[in-house]
C-alpha positions, 0 to 999 in steps of 0.5 A: 126642757126635756120632753117626757113621753109615756114610754118614759113612764114605763108605758109602751103604747106600741107594745100594747097595739102589737099585742092586739094585732097578734091576738086578733086571729085568736079572738076571732076564732071564737066569733059566731054569727051573733058577733056584730063588731070587729076587735077594736071598737069601744064595745063588743056588739052581740046580737042576742036571739031572744026568740029561742026563749020565753023569758030569757034572763041574763046571768053574769059573773066576774073573777080573777086567776089570783096568785096562780099567775105567779107560778105560771110567771116563774115556770114561764108557762102562761097558756093554762092561766088563760084557760083558767079564767074562762073555765072558772067563769063558765062554772060560775054561771053554769050552777044557775043553769046558764048557757055561756054567750060571751066573755070579756077579759082583763090582762094587766102587767107591770111591763107587757111582753107580747109573746106572754099575752099572746100565750095567755089569750090563746089559752082563753080562746081555746077554752071559749071555743070548747064551750061555744063562748065568744071572746068579744073584748077586753082590756090589756093594761100596762101599769108599772107603778102598780105591778112589778116587771114580770107580774101579771093579773088575769080576770074576766067577765062572763055573760050567759042566758037561762030561761027564767023558769029554769033558773037553778038556785036551790030553793026547792032543796029538801032534807033527803036530797042527794049530793053528787060530786064531780072531781077537780083536776087540780087546785083549780084557781084557789089555795095558791097563796097557801100552796106557794108558801108550802112549796117555797118557805115550808118544804124549801122546794122549787117549782121545778122539783119532782115529788115522786109521791105526787107523781110529777113536777110540782109546778106542773101540777099546780098549773093544771087549768081550772076545769070547765064542767060545761059539757058534763052538766049542761046537756043534762039539765034538759033531762034531770031535775037539778035542784042546786049546784055549787062551784067549789071555789074560794071557801072550799066545801065548807063555804060554798055549798051553803050559798045554795042551801035554804034555811033548815037544810045542811049537807052531810058529806061522807068521808072516803066517798071520793078520792082525795088526790095526792097533791092535796094530801101532800099540802094537808100534811106539809101544812099540818092542816086541821080538817076544817082548814083543809076543806075550807082552803082547798077543794080537796078533790071536788070541783062541783057539787050537784044536789038532786032528789032521791028519785032522780039520782040514778038518772043523773049519774047515768046522764053524767057518765054519758057526758064523760063525767065521773060522778060520785054520791058524796053526801046527803041533805039533812035537816038542821042549821044551814051548813055542812058537816063531814061524817 
């Protein structure tokens, strides 16, 4: 009777182990004095110094890169995909005022290519280092019956901390508050199912094609990593009373800002108050998107929304600029049914 091995079923344990060995140095460069474990244990150990806080609250979030990975696979460019999940995750807890502590990644494939894994994790590690965030552990899975060869799925979980009385959740937002927007640098990690359909099926293009109206190779523009706003926003939180923040991800400017609005408040976004990048203009035109669909499917050039009182606007703008941000006043909170409108 023939002996059937795990490798015969499509899973190469040796490649998995090789991947771990190749990424060890990348991961270890993110470590700091709070890490008590080495790579390879069943769980990562992080010694949290609670003495720095009166009432520390841990903030966590999990998300994934989504179908953007398929463009990376076709372009054979993977590093930015690792940066994507870290930048996205940092922003998700930053909006509640949290400082990132540690991050865990999940990377699955139909068939592991150790050089691809190394490139993805390198992008993660670089982004973690920028934010002082520890890449403390993760999982690399080879699942040929779930993913096709060449497919990759990238996700991550982040944990941060915020002082309990400094949690930002939007309960103090009132009519008259001002909406500040920070520009996105790309689609970030949302709208890629639409983008892929437009490029391949509607426009009949290849990702390697150059579009003069976009000023570059369309695949490269779509792969620009999801921006982290940590260094632009977090230092400001000690100096300005920020009432609410919204990370503009899936659901765009239609669905995300209302998540931090109390009942009886809505945002009036002022059209033309920020520049809509050429890539978004091309997508809207190519898909013949309605205004509602455009602002719900895409971030339309705004990656983060910050709400402050009128008396704090000047200080907030100044602090953001000091942190190399490029803020714009893009709207105002008004009384009415919770939601947004564009005027």
